[in-house]
C-alpha positions in Angstrom: 131.9 124.4 105.8 132.9 127.9 106.8 132.8 128.1 110.5 131.4 126.6 113.7 129.3 128.6 116.1 130.1 127.3 119.6 127.3 129.3 121.3 124.6 128.0 118.9 126.3 124.7 118.3 125.8 125.0 114.6 127.9 124.6 111.5 128.0 127.3 108.8 127.9 126.1 105.2 128.2 128.3 102.1 127.2 126.9 98.7 129.4 128.3 95.9 126.8 127.6 93.2 124.1 130.1 94.4 126.0 131.8 97.3 123.4 130.5 99.8 124.5 130.2 103.5 122.9 127.6 105.8 123.4 126.6 109.4 123.2 123.0 110.3 123.4 121.0 113.6 125.8 118.1 113.9 123.0 115.6 113.6 121.9 117.2 110.3 125.5 117.1 109.0 125.6 113.4 109.7 122.5 112.8 107.6 124.0 114.6 104.7 127.4 112.7 104.8 127.0 109.7 102.5 129.1 107.2 104.5 127.8 108.0 108.0 125.4 105.7 109.8 122.9 108.4 110.1 123.0 109.2 106.5 122.4 105.5 105.6 119.5 105.4 108.1 118.0 108.6 106.5 118.3 107.2 103.0 116.6 103.9 104.1 113.8 106.0 105.5 113.4 107.9 102.3 113.3 104.7 100.3 110.5 103.4 102.6 108.5 106.6 102.0 108.9 106.4 98.3 107.8 102.8 98.3 104.7 103.7 100.4 103.9 106.4 97.9 104.2 104.0 95.0 101.9 101.5 96.7 99.4 104.2 97.3 99.5 105.3 93.7 99.2 101.7 92.5 96.2 101.2 94.8 94.5 104.3 93.5 95.3 103.8 89.8 95.2 100.1 89.3 92.9 98.8 91.9 90.4 101.6 91.5 90.2 102.6 95.2 88.7 106.1 95.2 85.8 108.0 96.7 83.3 106.7 94.3 82.1 103.1 94.6 83.4 101.0 91.7 81.4 98.1 90.5 82.9 95.1 88.7 81.1 94.1 85.6 81.1 90.4 85.1 82.2 89.1 81.7 79.5 86.7 80.5 80.1 86.5 76.8 83.7 85.2 76.8 84.6 83.3 73.6 87.9 81.7 72.6 89.2 81.8 69.1 88.6 78.6 67.0 92.0 78.4 65.3 
């Protein structure tokens, strides 16, 4: 953090890796801090979003839910091995 702008109520951050400068509100700073309650809440929300995306990908890929109508072909000629 470089400075705090009282008029805009924003914190100024400069990142040494690429020299980029960003302005963040106090609420956004709390989301970035790993041990803050807001940061834990934001990460929990991210986990829920990723889980929802995984469930959607599973439904599309494995259950065959798509725009075309899928038909299930019954297996009539099922045989078991003799030995």
